[in-house]
C-alpha positions as CSV (number, residue, x, y, z in Angstrom):
1,M,114.1,66.8,100.3
2,L,114.9,67.6,103.7
3,K,111.9,69.5,104.5
4,R,109.7,66.4,103.1
5,L,112.0,64.2,105.4
6,A,110.9,66.2,108.3
7,S,107.7,65.2,107.6
8,Y,108.3,61.6,108.6
9,L,109.6,62.5,112.1
10,R,106.1,62.7,113.1
11,G,105.7,61.4,117.2
12,Y,109.5,61.9,117.4
13,E,109.9,65.8,116.8
14,R,110.9,67.1,120.3
15,Y,113.7,64.8,120.2
16,A,114.9,66.1,116.7
17,A,114.7,69.6,118.2
18,A,116.7,68.7,121.5
19,S,119.3,67.0,119.9
20,P,120.8,70.4,118.0
21,L,120.3,72.3,120.9
22,L,122.3,69.6,123.0
23,V,124.7,69.3,120.1
24,V,125.1,73.5,120.4
25,A,125.7,73.4,124.1
26,E,128.1,70.8,123.8
27,T,129.8,72.7,121.5
28,L,130.3,75.9,123.4
29,C,131.4,74.5,126.3
30,E,134.0,72.7,124.4
31,L,134.9,76.3,123.0
32,V,135.4,77.8,126.7
33,L,138.2,75.3,127.5
34,P,140.9,76.9,125.3
35,L,139.6,80.1,127.0
36,L,140.2,79.0,130.2
37,M,143.5,77.7,129.2
38,A,144.9,81.0,128.2
39,R,144.1,82.6,131.4
40,I,145.4,79.7,133.2
41,I,148.9,80.3,131.1
42,N,148.2,84.5,130.8
43,E,147.5,84.9,134.6
44,G,148.3,82.0,136.2
45,I,151.4,80.8,135.1
46,E,152.9,84.2,133.9
47,G,151.6,85.9,136.6
48,N,152.4,83.1,139.5
49,D,149.0,83.3,140.8
50,M,147.7,79.9,141.8
51,A,143.9,81.0,142.6
52,V,143.5,81.7,139.2
53,I,145.0,78.4,138.2
54,W,142.7,76.7,140.5
55,Q,139.6,78.7,139.7
56,S,140.0,78.3,135.9
57,G,141.0,74.5,136.2
58,G,138.0,74.1,138.5
59,L,135.8,75.6,136.1
60,M,137.5,73.6,133.2
61,V,136.3,70.0,134.9
62,L,132.6,72.0,135.1
63,V,132.4,72.8,131.7
64,A,133.9,69.2,130.7
65,V,131.3,67.6,132.4
66,L,128.6,69.6,131.2
67,A,129.7,69.0,127.4
68,T,130.1,65.4,128.2
69,A,126.3,65.6,129.6
70,A,125.2,67.7,126.9
71,G,126.7,65.4,124.4
72,G,125.4,62.2,125.9
73,A,121.9,63.5,125.5
74,A,122.7,64.9,122.5
75,A,123.4,61.1,120.7
76,R,120.5,59.6,122.6
77,C,118.1,62.1,121.1
78,A,119.4,61.8,117.6
79,A,119.5,58.1,117.8
80,Y,115.4,57.9,118.9
81,A,115.1,60.7,116.0
82,A,116.6,58.7,113.5
83,Q,115.0,55.5,114.4
84,G,111.5,57.2,114.5
85,L,112.3,58.5,111.1
86,G,113.3,55.2,110.2
87,A,110.1,53.6,111.5
88,N,108.0,55.9,110.0
89,L,109.2,55.8,106.4
90,R,109.3,52.2,106.7
91,R,105.7,51.9,107.8
92,A,104.6,54.7,104.9
93,E,106.5,52.3,102.2
94,F,105.3,49.2,103.1
95,E,101.5,50.6,103.3
96,K,102.7,52.0,99.5
97,I,104.0,48.7,98.4
98,A,100.6,47.0,99.9
99,S,98.5,48.7,97.9
100,F,100.6,48.0,94.7
101,S,99.1,46.1,91.6
102,F,101.3,43.1,90.1
103,A,101.9,45.2,87.8
104,D,103.5,47.8,90.0
105,I,105.2,45.1,92.0
106,D,106.4,43.7,88.5
107,R,107.8,47.0,87.5
108,F,110.1,47.9,90.6
109,S,111.0,44.1,91.2
110,S,110.8,42.5,94.8
111,S,114.7,42.6,95.2
112,S,114.8,46.5,94.8
113,L,111.8,47.1,97.1
114,I,113.7,45.1,99.7
115,T,116.4,46.9,99.3
116,R,114.7,50.4,99.6
117,L,112.8,49.3,102.5
118,T,116.0,48.0,104.2
119,N,119.5,48.9,103.3
120,D,118.2,52.2,101.6
121,L,116.2,53.4,104.9
122,T,119.6,52.5,106.7
123,N,121.6,55.1,104.7
124,V,118.3,57.9,105.3
125,Q,118.9,56.8,109.3
126,N,122.8,57.6,109.4
127,V,121.9,60.7,107.5
128,A,119.8,61.6,110.0
129,V,121.8,61.2,112.9
130,M,124.9,63.0,110.9
131,C,122.5,65.9,110.4
132,L,121.7,66.3,113.7
133,R,124.6,65.5,115.5
134,I,127.8,65.9,113.4
135,L,126.5,68.7,111.0
136,I,125.3,70.9,113.6
137,R,128.3,70.1,115.8
138,G,130.7,70.9,112.7
139,V,128.6,74.3,111.6
140,T,128.4,75.3,115.0
141,M,132.3,75.0,116.0
142,T,133.3,76.5,113.2
143,V,131.3,79.7,112.8
144,A,132.0,79.9,116.5
145,S,135.8,79.3,116.2
146,V,135.9,81.9,113.7
147,I,134.1,84.5,115.8
148,L,136.8,84.0,118.6
149,T,139.9,83.5,116.4
150,L,138.6,87.0,114.8
151,S,138.4,88.6,118.4
152,L,141.9,87.4,119.9
153,S,143.7,87.6,116.5
154,P,142.3,89.2,113.1
155,R,145.7,88.5,111.5
156,L,145.8,84.7,112.3
157,A,141.9,84.2,111.5
158,L,142.6,84.9,107.6
159,V,144.7,82.1,107.6
160,V,141.4,80.1,107.7
161,C,139.8,82.3,104.9
162,V,142.4,81.2,102.4
163,V,142.4,77.7,103.4
164,L,138.5,77.0,104.0
165,P,137.7,78.1,100.0
166,F,140.2,75.1,98.5
167,M,138.5,72.5,100.9
168,A,135.2,73.9,100.1
169,A,135.9,73.6,96.4
170,A,137.6,70.0,96.4
171,L,134.3,68.8,98.6
172,G,131.8,70.3,95.6
173,L,133.8,68.5,92.8
174,L,134.0,65.3,94.9
175,M,130.0,65.7,95.6
176,K,129.4,66.4,92.0
177,I,131.2,63.0,90.9
178,C,129.5,60.7,93.6
179,F,126.6,61.0,93.7
180,P,125.9,59.1,90.5
181,L,128.2,56.6,91.7
182,F,126.4,56.0,94.8
183,E,123.2,55.4,92.5
184,K,124.9,52.7,90.6
185,M,126.4,51.6,93.9
186,Q,122.3,51.0,94.7
187,K,121.4,49.4,91.6
188,A,124.3,46.9,92.3
189,L,122.6,45.9,95.2
190,D,119.4,45.4,94.1
191,H,120.9,43.0,91.2
192,L,122.7,41.5,94.3
193,N,119.8,40.9,96.5
194,E,117.9,39.9,93.3
195,T,120.5,36.9,93.0
196,V,120.4,35.7,96.6
197,Q,116.5,35.9,96.8
198,E,116.2,34.0,93.4
199,N,118.5,31.3,95.0
200,L,117.3,30.9,98.2
201,I,113.6,30.8,96.4
202,A,114.7,27.7,94.1
203,V,117.3,26.3,96.3
204,R,115.5,22.4,95.6
205,V,115.7,23.3,92.1
206,V,119.1,24.1,92.4
207,K,120.0,21.5,94.9
208,S,118.0,19.1,92.5
209,Y,119.7,19.9,89.5
210,V,123.1,20.0,90.8
211,R,123.5,23.5,89.8
212,E,125.4,25.1,92.7
213,N,128.5,26.1,91.3
214,H,126.4,27.7,88.6
215,E,124.8,30.1,91.3
216,R,127.9,30.3,92.7
217,E,129.0,32.0,89.9
218,K,126.4,34.0,89.2
219,F,126.4,35.3,93.1
220,F,130.3,36.0,93.0
221,D,129.2,38.1,89.2
222,A,126.9,40.2,91.5
223,N,129.2,40.4,94.2
224,N,131.9,41.5,91.9
225,G,129.7,43.9,90.4
226,F,128.4,45.3,93.6
227,T,132.1,45.1,95.2
228,A,133.3,47.5,92.2
229,A,130.5,49.9,92.2
230,G,131.4,50.5,96.0
231,L,135.1,51.0,95.1
232,Q,134.3,53.5,92.2
233,A,132.8,55.8,95.0
234,V,134.9,54.9,97.8
235,L,138.6,55.7,96.1
236,R,137.2,59.0,95.0
237,I,136.8,59.8,98.6
238,V,139.7,58.7,99.2
239,A,141.3,60.5,96.8
240,V,140.2,63.8,97.7
241,Q,141.7,63.1,101.6
242,P,145.1,64.3,100.6
243,V,144.2,67.7,99.4
244,M,142.1,67.9,102.7
245,M,145.2,67.1,104.3
246,I,147.4,69.3,102.7
247,C,145.3,72.2,103.5
248,F,144.9,71.3,107.2
249,A,149.0,70.8,107.0
250,A,149.7,74.3,105.5
251,A,147.3,76.0,108.1
252,T,149.0,74.5,110.8
253,V,152.4,75.8,109.4
254,L,150.6,79.2,108.5
255,V,149.1,79.7,111.8
256,L,152.5,78.5,113.9
257,Y,154.8,80.6,111.7
258,N,152.3,83.8,112.2
259,G,151.9,83.4,115.4
260,G,155.2,82.8,116.6
261,N,156.1,85.9,115.1
262,L,153.8,87.7,116.6
263,V,154.5,86.3,120.3
264,L,158.4,87.4,119.6
265,S,157.2,90.5,118.4
266,G,154.7,91.1,121.8
267,G,151.8,91.4,119.8
268,L,149.8,88.3,121.1
269,N,150.5,86.1,124.3
270,I,151.4,82.3,124.8
271,G,148.3,81.5,126.1
272,D,146.2,83.5,123.3
273,L,148.0,82.1,120.6
274,Q,147.6,78.5,122.3
275,A,144.1,79.6,122.5
276,V,143.9,80.5,118.5
277,T,145.9,77.5,117.7
278,G,143.3,75.4,119.2
279,Y,140.6,77.0,117.4
280,I,141.7,77.4,113.8
281,M,142.4,73.4,114.5
282,Q,138.7,73.0,115.5
283,I,137.4,74.8,112.4
284,L,140.1,72.7,110.1
285,M,138.7,69.5,111.8
286,S,135.2,70.8,111.5
287,A,135.3,71.8,108.2
288,M,136.5,68.1,107.4
289,M,133.6,66.6,109.6
290,I,131.3,68.9,107.7
291,G,132.6,67.4,104.3
292,M,132.7,63.7,105.5
293,A,128.7,64.5,106.6
294,V,128.0,65.9,103.2
295,L,129.5,63.0,101.6
296,Q,127.2,61.0,103.5
297,Y,124.4,62.7,102.5
298,T,125.0,62.5,99.3
299,R,125.4,58.7,99.2
300,A,122.0,59.0,101.2
301,Q,120.5,61.4,98.8
302,A,120.5,58.5,96.4
303,S,119.0,56.5,98.6
304,I,115.9,59.1,99.8
305,R,115.4,59.1,96.1
306,R,114.7,55.7,95.7
307,V,112.8,55.7,98.7
308,F,110.3,58.8,97.6
309,E,110.3,56.8,93.9
310,V,108.2,54.4,95.9
311,L,106.2,56.4,98.2
312,D,105.3,58.8,94.8
313,A,104.6,56.3,92.8
314,E,101.1,56.1,91.3
315,S,99.6,52.8,91.7
316,A,98.6,51.2,88.1
317,I,94.9,49.9,90.2
318,T,93.5,51.9,92.4
319,G,89.5,51.3,93.7
320,G,86.7,52.1,92.0
321,G,83.8,54.4,93.5
322,A,80.6,52.5,93.0
323,D,78.3,54.0,95.4
324,R,76.0,50.4,95.4
325,L,77.7,47.4,94.8
326,P,75.2,44.4,93.3
327,A,74.6,41.2,95.1
328,P,77.1,38.6,95.2
329,R,75.4,36.2,93.0
330,G,78.7,35.0,91.3
331,R,78.4,36.0,87.3
332,V,81.5,36.8,85.3
333,E,81.6,38.1,82.0
334,F,84.5,39.0,79.7
335,R,83.7,41.4,77.0
336,D,86.2,41.7,74.1
337,V,89.2,41.8,76.6
338,S,92.6,42.0,75.3
339,F,95.3,42.3,77.9
340,R,99.4,42.7,78.0
341,Y,101.6,42.8,80.9
342,Q,103.5,45.7,79.5
343,T,101.3,49.2,80.8
344,D,103.5,51.0,78.3
345,G,102.2,50.6,75.5
346,T,105.0,48.0,74.0
347,G,104.9,44.3,73.7
348,E,102.2,41.8,72.7
349,D,98.7,40.8,73.9
350,V,98.8,37.9,75.7
351,L,95.0,37.4,75.3
352,K,93.1,39.1,72.4
353,H,89.2,39.9,72.3
354,I,88.3,37.4,74.7
355,S,84.2,37.2,75.3
356,L,83.1,34.8,77.4
357,T,80.1,35.1,80.0
358,V,80.3,32.2,82.7
359,E,76.6,32.2,85.0
360,P,76.2,32.2,88.7
361,G,76.9,28.6,90.3
362,E,78.5,27.1,87.1
363,F,81.8,25.0,87.2
364,V,83.7,26.0,84.4
365,A,87.3,24.7,83.4
366,I,90.0,26.5,81.3
367,V,92.4,24.3,79.9
368,G,95.0,24.7,77.0
369,G,98.5,24.6,76.1
370,T,101.6,25.8,77.8
371,G,101.2,30.0,77.6
372,T,98.3,30.2,76.3
373,G,96.8,32.9,78.6
374,K,94.7,30.3,81.2
375,S,96.5,32.1,84.5
376,S,96.4,36.2,82.9
377,L,92.7,35.5,82.4
378,V,91.9,34.2,85.4
379,N,93.9,37.1,87.2
380,L,92.2,39.8,85.7
381,I,88.8,38.7,87.8
382,P,90.5,39.8,91.3
383,R,91.5,43.0,89.0
384,F,95.4,42.0,90.0
385,Y,95.7,43.2,86.7
386,D,94.0,45.7,84.3
387,V,92.8,44.8,80.6
388,H,94.1,46.5,78.0
389,R,91.3,46.6,76.0
390,G,87.7,45.7,76.7
391,Q,85.7,45.0,80.3
392,V,85.7,42.3,83.1
393,L,82.5,42.3,84.7
394,V,81.2,40.6,88.0
395,D,77.7,40.5,88.5
396,G,77.3,43.0,86.5
397,L,79.8,45.6,87.2
398,D,82.7,46.3,85.8
399,V,85.7,45.3,87.8
400,R,87.1,48.8,87.5
401,D,84.5,50.3,89.3
402,Y,84.5,48.3,92.5
403,P,86.8,49.2,95.7
404,L,89.3,46.7,95.5
405,D,88.3,45.5,99.1
406,G,84.7,45.1,98.1
407,L,85.7,43.1,94.2
408,R,88.2,40.6,96.0
409,G,86.4,40.3,99.1
410,R,83.4,38.0,97.2
411,I,86.5,36.1,95.2
412,G,88.3,33.1,96.5
413,M,91.4,32.2,95.0
414,V,94.2,29.8,95.0
415,L,96.8,30.6,92.8
416,Q,99.2,28.5,90.9
417,N,102.5,29.0,93.4
418,N,100.9,28.0,96.9
419,V,101.9,29.7,99.5
420,L,101.2,29.2,103.6
421,F,102.7,31.9,106.1
422,S,104.6,31.0,109.3
423,G,102.0,30.3,112.1
424,T,99.8,27.8,112.6
425,I,97.1,26.1,110.2
426,R,94.0,27.6,112.1
427,E,96.0,31.0,111.6
428,N,96.4,30.5,107.9
429,L,92.8,29.1,107.5
430,L,91.5,32.4,109.4
431,W,92.7,34.1,106.3
432,G,89.9,33.2,104.5
433,N,87.5,34.5,107.0
434,E,88.9,35.6,110.3
435,N,85.7,35.5,111.7
436,A,85.6,31.8,110.8
437,S,83.9,29.4,113.8
438,E,85.9,26.0,114.4
439,E,83.3,24.4,112.9
440,E,83.5,26.3,109.5
441,L,87.4,25.4,109.6
442,A,86.6,22.0,110.1
443,Q,84.0,21.8,107.3
444,A,86.1,23.7,104.7
445,A,89.1,21.6,105.8
446,R,86.8,18.5,105.0
447,D,85.7,19.8,101.7
448,A,89.3,20.4,100.8
449,Q,90.3,17.0,102.0
450,A,92.6,18.4,104.5
451,Y,91.2,17.3,107.4
452,D,92.2,14.1,108.1
453,F,95.9,14.7,107.7
454,I,95.6,18.0,109.7
455,T,94.0,15.8,112.5
456,S,96.5,13.0,112.7
457,F,99.6,15.8,113.6
458,P,99.6,15.8,117.7
459,D,98.4,19.6,117.7
460,G,95.9,19.5,114.8
461,F,94.4,22.9,113.6
462,D,97.5,24.3,116.1
463,T,100.4,23.0,114.2
464,N,102.9,25.3,113.6
465,L,104.1,25.8,109.4
466,E,107.4,27.1,108.9
467,Q,108.0,29.9,106.6
468,G,106.4,28.9,103.1
469,G,104.7,25.9,104.6
470,V,108.1,23.6,103.8
471,N,107.0,21.3,106.7
472,V,104.0,19.4,105.0
473,S,103.9,18.1,101.0
474,G,102.9,19.7,98.1
475,G,99.6,18.0,98.3
476,Q,99.0,18.9,101.8
477,K,100.0,22.4,101.1
478,Q,97.8,22.9,98.0
479,R,94.7,21.4,99.8
480,L,95.3,23.8,102.6
481,C,95.0,26.8,100.5
482,I,91.9,25.4,99.2
483,A,90.4,25.1,102.2
484,R,91.5,28.7,103.0
485,A,89.7,29.9,100.0
486,M,86.5,27.8,100.9
487,V,86.8,29.3,104.0
488,R,85.7,32.7,102.7
489,K,82.5,31.0,101.1
490,P,82.6,33.0,98.1
491,A,80.6,34.3,95.3
492,V,83.6,33.3,92.8
493,L,86.3,30.5,93.5
494,I,89.3,29.9,91.3
495,L,91.5,27.6,91.2
496,D,94.6,28.1,89.0
497,D,96.2,24.3,88.8
498,S,95.7,23.8,92.3
499,T,95.2,20.0,92.5
500,S,98.2,19.0,90.0
501,A,100.0,17.5,93.4
502,V,96.9,15.5,95.0
503,D,96.2,11.9,93.3
504,S,92.5,11.8,91.0
505,A,90.9,9.9,93.7
506,T,91.6,13.3,96.2
507,E,91.0,15.6,93.4
508,G,87.6,13.9,92.6
509,R,86.2,14.1,96.5
510,I,87.6,17.9,96.4
511,R,85.3,18.4,93.0
512,E,82.1,16.5,94.3
513,S,82.3,18.8,97.8
514,F,82.2,21.6,95.3
515,R,79.0,20.7,94.1
516,E,77.2,19.7,97.8
517,N,78.5,22.5,100.0
518,L,79.2,25.2,97.0
519,K,76.4,24.7,95.2
520,G,75.9,28.8,94.9
521,T,79.4,29.1,94.4
522,T,80.8,29.7,90.9
523,V,84.0,28.1,90.5
524,I,86.3,28.4,87.5
525,I,89.2,25.6,87.6
526,I,92.6,25.8,85.4
527,A,93.7,21.9,85.1
528,Q,96.5,20.4,83.0
529,R,94.4,16.9,83.4
530,I,91.1,16.2,81.5
531,S,90.0,13.8,83.9
532,S,89.7,16.7,86.3
533,V,87.6,19.2,84.0
534,Q,85.6,16.3,81.7
535,Y,82.4,16.8,84.0
536,A,82.6,20.7,84.2
537,D,79.6,22.5,82.8
538,K,81.4,24.5,80.5
539,I,85.0,24.1,79.2
540,V,86.7,26.8,77.7
541,V,89.5,26.0,75.1
542,L,92.3,28.5,75.0
543,D,94.7,28.9,71.9
544,E,97.5,31.5,71.7
545,G,95.3,34.1,74.2
546,T,92.0,33.7,72.3
547,V,89.2,31.6,72.7
548,S,89.4,28.5,70.5
549,A,86.0,26.8,71.6
550,V,83.3,26.5,74.2
551,G,81.4,23.8,75.5
552,T,80.9,20.4,77.6
553,H,83.4,17.7,77.0
554,S,81.5,15.4,74.6
555,E,80.8,18.5,73.0
556,L,84.4,19.5,72.5
557,M,85.5,16.2,71.6
558,E,83.6,16.2,68.6
559,T,84.2,20.1,67.9
560,S,87.6,20.7,68.8
561,P,90.6,19.4,67.3
562,I,92.8,21.2,69.8
563,Y,90.6,19.9,73.2
564,R,90.8,16.5,71.4
565,E,94.5,16.0,70.8
566,I,95.3,17.5,74.4
567,Y,93.0,14.5,75.7
568,D,94.1,11.7,73.1
569,S,97.9,12.7,74.1
570,Q,96.9,12.4,78.2
571,Q,95.2,8.9,77.0
572,E,98.4,8.1,75.7
573,G,100.4,9.3,78.4
574,G,98.8,7.5,81.3
575,G,96.0,10.3,81.8
576,D,98.3,13.6,82.5
577,N,100.1,15.6,80.4
578,G,101.8,18.1,82.9
């Protein structure tokens, strides 16, 4: 796992290599200080030699300055390496998520993906700093201090050999206990983020239904769950600290007792005892430091695993390898198509044995009750999802054989949820075609009946839109999304209930613009109002995931009880069922 992480240090390798070397240099400088102090005591003070005191004192100042400089440089290099690692991982993870199909995003959930891109990667960066600095320092300090202690007093060095195994055993047990708790903690954070995200997205609905108290309770429950999961892990870490401190105190007592006896018997100088005591304290402190670093790694290991789950995920939908693509004419065909959202073989089909052909340039409407599979059907055309059985063909080629860019490049789609991005109106329209001219943008806006309100703004097409387009009305947002799709001049234009927020007259003008300016484009529209689709070349009636009837308005009024029922209910209700 660490080896794989290291591969994401690309571009920052020199910082990752320099930091441990500088930490080693800093540590070795610090280890020289007790030896110089021992010389001052043994030769300078006891021998009444001021030259030794001045010489050793000067060296101590110089070594301390070098240690400080090396430590500062090590911290800087570690910060660059950790931030670079995080940036590379974040970029790789985002690119992977961008390649996901709708089914892949459903499988992970958007809130979990956000957590993995933020909190989990922060944990990874923190452990990178730990490994590059604290862990390297702890290991270097421990090994070098043991060697120096053995050279000064093998008898006192035995104390370390007795105490360290107890500390290592306590740490190993703690790692085993805490790893699943850290995983549980990250999942609780997923749930907390999901609750916050849902509330912020639906804040208008929450306020309109006066459900703030209900949402507060949901947040409190999620927050308490995260807190409880965190406490479970933290309290176990706290529980091991007394064990470490007992080992530390016991070692201190043993060293001072045995060291005092050695000094009294003449087997050890006072300066050497001070140096040995300092080194043993360094060994024990370093062992505790290593323990904290290992615990941090244990927590980060859960985060690393979650990040790699995303990076290793095989997208449910990958582009095909067709060498030659057919000319974009706009013919769409469904051949005995069945579809279900669950990719693991469970669940029921939401579309069953759909067979349907839409000819180039046709204006086709899809109607049906709520939950009959209308949106599911059109989402199969740009291959947002894959069919469970059967085939979807665009211009005679199975959509699974298209490169995804090649398929979606010939399709314009306005989804049920109209999404605009922060930026200007022009920047949003250019999503349809980044090379579109000013005249093409203006024409698409006129066709979508958006030109008048755009030019009514002081900045016109350069008007800034807030995130999600919250500073325009629902009808304006829909028309901007339609204009964005029309800028593309697609072979197939799909509108999924995309005119529900505009009045019938405006909708009629939009529909007329399709006939005049998109004559070669196949238009597939999902609409709730029969008045929106009764002039379509073909109307498809869906019922419980199957094609109930196909025909013109007049034909369906004669032959389809379901269509006639929808029409009659809208006539009675003023022409709109939704």
